[in-house]
N, C-alpha and C positions, 0 to 999 in steps of 0.2 A: 504494500500500500504506500502510495506516495505521501511524503511529509505534508504537502499542501492539503490533502484530504483529511489527514489526522488533525491538522490545525483547524480545518473547517468543523469537524466533529467536536473538537474541544470548545470552539466558540459557541456552538449550539448548546452544549451541556453547561457551559458557563452562564449562558443566558437563562437556562432553566434551573440554575443552582440555588433557587430560593422557593420555598413553598408558596409564597404569594404569587410569584411569576408563573408557577405551574398552575395555580388556581385560575389565573387570568387566561392562560392558554386553554385550560379545560372549559372555562366559561364561553370561550369563543368557538367551541366545538359546534355550537348550533348555528354559527354564522356571525356576521357583523353586528356589533353592539356599540351604542354610544358610550363614551367614557363615563358619563353620569350613571348609566344603568350598571356598568361594571362595578363602579364604586359602591353603589347601593346594594347590589346583589352579593358582593363579596365583603360588605361591611368594612370598607377601607377608608382611611383618612385620605382626603384629596391629595395632599402633598406626597404621601406614601405611594399612592397609586400612580401618581405622575412619575415618581422616580423609577418604579418598576416598569412602567410602560416605556419610559425612555431607554432603559436597558434592553427591553425586548425589541424596540425599534432599531437600536444601535447594532444588535446581533442579527438583525434582519429576520426576526421571528414573526413580528406583526407589522402590518402596514396600517396607515391611517389616512383618512380623508376628512376634510373640513367642509361642513355644510352650515352656512350662517355662523352661529356661535357654538355649534356642536361639533365635536370631534368623534368620528366613528372609527372603531378598530376592528380588524379582521386578521386572521392568520394569513401569512404570506403563502404558505402551502399547507393545506389541511392534512397532508400525509404525516405531519408531526403528531397528530392525534393518534395515528397508528403506533408511533414510537411510544407514546405515553401508555397506550393500551398494552403493549408488549411489556413495558416496565411493570405495569399492574399485575400481569400474569406472572412475571418473574418474582415479584414480591409475594404473591400468593403461594407460589411454589416453595419459596424459602420458608414462609410461615408454616406451610404444611409439613415440610421436613422437620422443622423445629418442634412442632406439636408431636409428630411421630416419635422423635427422640425422647421427648418428655414422657410420653406414654410408655415407651420401652423401659425407661428408668424406673417406673413404678412410683406410686404415691409416697412410699417411705423415703426413698432416696431423694426424691424431689423436695419433700418437706425438710429433710435433714439439711440439704444444701441451701435451701432458701432461709432456714432459721439461723444459719451462720453468716454473720456480716462478711462482705467481701474482704475487708481488711484482715479479719481474723483468719479467713481461708488462706490468704497469702502468707501470713505468719506461720500457720500450721504447715503449709507446704514447705516453707523454708526450714522449719524444725525437722520435718521428715527427711529432707535432703541432707541436713547436717548429721543426722543419726546414721546415715548409710556410709559414713566415712569420708564423704566429700565435704569440702568447705567452700 
């Protein structure tokens, strides 16, 4: 894969690297929306929405057009929704794997591990390593 294509992909993922920007893209799934409706629908502050929309425009993820005093936003290419849908399936798959592992561990082992604070588990692990002759 050429470096320019990797840079392009990185730019897109940088543009999507915030939950609010992903929410905006997902809201635009249905088509073009005025900025005011996006702000209301996502319950955003105007200044915050403006910053995120600016990033999405700069990364060429959304396009806008002005009609009178309203600005309308739409996805530059709706295929991006397919990418987000694939990521949702990936998340679901990872979550399913984790649930399966927890079920395999059984309730006693799961309860024992969750009852021990993480800091204590790290210390216990260090003590176990030290008793095996390693320092």
